Every structure is written in structure tokens, then in C-alpha cells.
N, C-alpha and C positions, 0 to 999 in steps of 0.2 A: 318734655311734658307729658309723654305717654307712659311714664313709670320705668323706663328702660334706663340702664346705665351706659355711658359712653366714655371711651378712652380717646382722648384728642392728642394726637402726636404729629410731629412734623419737623422739617429742618428750621434753624434759626431764621427769623425774619419772615416766616410765612404767614403770620397772622393769628397764632394760636392764642396769645394773650388777648388780642383785640376781640376775636370771636368769643372767647370766654367771658369777657367783660360785658359784651353786648347782650349775650345770653343771660348773664347774671342780672343785668338791669331789667330784662323782659320778666324774669322770674319774680324779681322784687315787685314790680308793678302789678303782677298778677297773682301775688300771694302764694307762690310755688316755692317749696323747700328746696334749696340748692346749696351745695357745699363745693367750694373751690379748694382743691388740693393739688399739690405738685411734689415731685420726688426730692427736690432740694429746697433749702431755705431761700436761696436766691430767687428761684423760680416761683415759689409761693409768694414772696414779697411782691414780684412783679405783677401778680394778679390779685393782690390784696386777700390772699388765702392763707393756708397753713400747709405744713408738710403732710404727707399721706401718714407717716408714722404718728405724728402727733394727733391728727384728727381721729384716726381710728385706734390709737393707743396700741400700736403694734410694737413688739420687741425690735430693737435695731438689727437683730440678726435674722429677721424674717426672710431676707432674700439672700443670705450667704451661707446659712446653716440648714441642715434638715431638721425640721421641727417634728416634735413627737405628736401622736395622735391627740393627745390631750390638749397641747398647745394650739393645734389647728382648730379644735373643737371650741376652745375659749376665744380664739380670734373670730370665728364665725358667729358665736353668740354675741359678741361685742358689735359686730357689724349689723346683725339682724335687729338688735334692740337698742341701737345708738340714737340718742336724741340729736337730730341734725341741727337743731337750733343753737348748739354750742358755739 
């Protein structure tokens, strides 16, 4: 709620999805924009969210290939101006 971004990680069964869903409910009750993303479709479905690639319209090779300066600039622009209500 302070405007910072957080990366939530942990082993299976440690409560990541539970914590994310509780925080999501808090955000909904307080009209705070919040986006739930996960690296895989299975993980995204378990938190009723979407994949990182789909949410931020990233190319599938963003983590496996070196991107050009233009590609990186385009990704940053998408992230900066993205409508989080999608």
C-alpha cells in the first residue's frame, strides 16, 4: 500500500498463495490497484491471476535471450504506462 513493488517467493506449501489472496482482498476493500501475476499458468490459476508475460505483454524469450536496447525500452514503456485494471 506504500507504492512499492514486492516479489513473493518461497517453497511449496509455505503460504504464498494464501498471503497473496488475503492481501488481494484487503486491496479490493480499500480500492487499491493490485495485480496478481505468476511465472506459470498453473501458479497464476491458483491465485486467480495471470502470467507475468500476459499481464505485461512481454515476449516469451524475455528470460532466455539477450534483448536489444529497443526491446528493453519498449518493455519499460509498457510497464510504466500499463493500465492495471486490465
